[in-house]
C-alpha positions, 0 to 999 in steps of 0.5 A: 497441519499443513504441507509447506508450499510454495507460492509466488507473490505479486506485488502491482504497485503503482509504479512497479511489479515486485515478485517472489517465490517463497516456501511457506511452513506454517509460519515460516516463510523463506524468500527463494527468488525475488526481484523487481520491474519497473512500470507496472503496466508493462504488457506481459510481466509475467513471461519475463518472471518466469523465466526466471524461475525456469532459469534458475530451476526453481519449483513451480509455484503451488499457488499464486497471491497477488496484492489488490489495493482495494476491494471495494465496499463489498469485500474487506477480507483476503480471499481467493479468487474465483468468478464472484470476486473477479465480479467485485475486482472489476468493480474495485477499479473505479475506487483505484484505478492506478493500482486495480486494473494492472493487477487484474490483469496480472490475475487474467495473465496468471489464470491462463498461464496455470490453469486451476492454481489458486489465486489468492487476493490480498487487501490493502484495505483488509487491515483497517477493517477494524477502523471505528465509525468516527474514522472511516465515516466521511461527512457526507450524505448518507445516500452517497455513504451508503453506495461505499464512499468512507474512508478504507485506508491502505499500505494494509499489507505493510501495515500488518507486516510492521505489527508481525515482525514487532510481535511482542515488542509492539506497545499499545500506541504506535504510529506507523509511518509508509512512506514511499511513492505511495505514502500514508500513516496508520494509528496502531491501537494494540495491533489494530488500524484505529485511524489511517490518512489516507482515505476513499481512494490512495491519492488522500493524505500525504504528500506523494511521488506523483499524488497529491495528498488532501487537496481542497475539493474547491481546487478540482472544481475551480479546475473544472469551471475555469481551466476546463479539466475533465474527469480524465484531466483531474484523474491523470492530474491527481495520479501521476502530474502532482506530489513531489513531481508537480512541486520540483517541475520533473521528479517524484525520485526524493533521492534526486531532489536531495542531489538538487541544490534549488529552490524548487527542489527543497520546496518540494522536500520541506512540503513533504516533510511538513505534510508528513508531521501534520498528519503524525501529530493527528495520528498521535491524536487518535491515539490519545498519545504515541509510544513508538513511530515506525518508518517503513517504504522506500523513503521511511527505511533509505532517507535518513535525511527524510525522517531526521527532519521529520523527527526533529519537528516532533520534539514538542510531542514528549519522549517517544521512541522511533525505528526504523523496520523493513516493510514485507508486503510479499511475506504477508501475501505469501503467507495469506495465500498459503493460508487460504489455499492450504491442504491438510496433511492426512491423518496417520 
């Protein structure tokens, strides 16, 4: 058996930092404190977080777990962070420049603030390691694919948490829709990922808050040739200026779009729903049918209008159940971190 422990879970997203202190005892995971700051790239969000812990007289963490969006081609499982892992994380920055660099910076801040305290990297790509070759292989020459260019998939901690929460109620063929500022779908057969919408990076697939999802690569070539875009300009476009923000001309927040009665606002919502429906159908095709569609994430959990609009366009599929289940990414981080750093209880 292992001793109960206190884990600080840090979830660095593209637009926020979520955090929580958890008491973990076996499979039990109790939140003692949690919160969120907007702006994941703030200089030192850790100081404010630790000040809050101190003010509430909460225990110091025994370990720290980090959500790392992308581990690159050489890391496909959650693992303790050491010097070798930091090298891998540095290389992974090229695959997810919007997400990995601020997460790595936070790892370094924690190491400086808590010298010797174990830290764990929990990868969003890990859940998708089970995908078959037909789903993860991109149609490119072999020398490029051998360099790690393939479909990795993301939001894995969220998908893990849904599978865990459903437990014995998990049917064989499930499509999980993680809809938020970042959005993706996953086809889950018997608890394992067999296909997903995001690819090499978290920019593909569904329309997102500021990311376009699937985009004809010819668009990027056109912008380079005819509009003078370089790599930095393209990165800014596909990471920060496209998606709902690009469609609406200003906002990436679905709540603001619902509240605005304008042609561009309606178009942004309609495109989001249209693309989501198409990709749900693709995931159903990968599964050979569907028993359950699960909505999670900020939009998936709280936006009934968008959920209903997506479902309305899927009636042709036939009978299937749908549920809304809250994502528990941070609890997953805490469980993995405790498991990978736990100290066995001495025999008596």
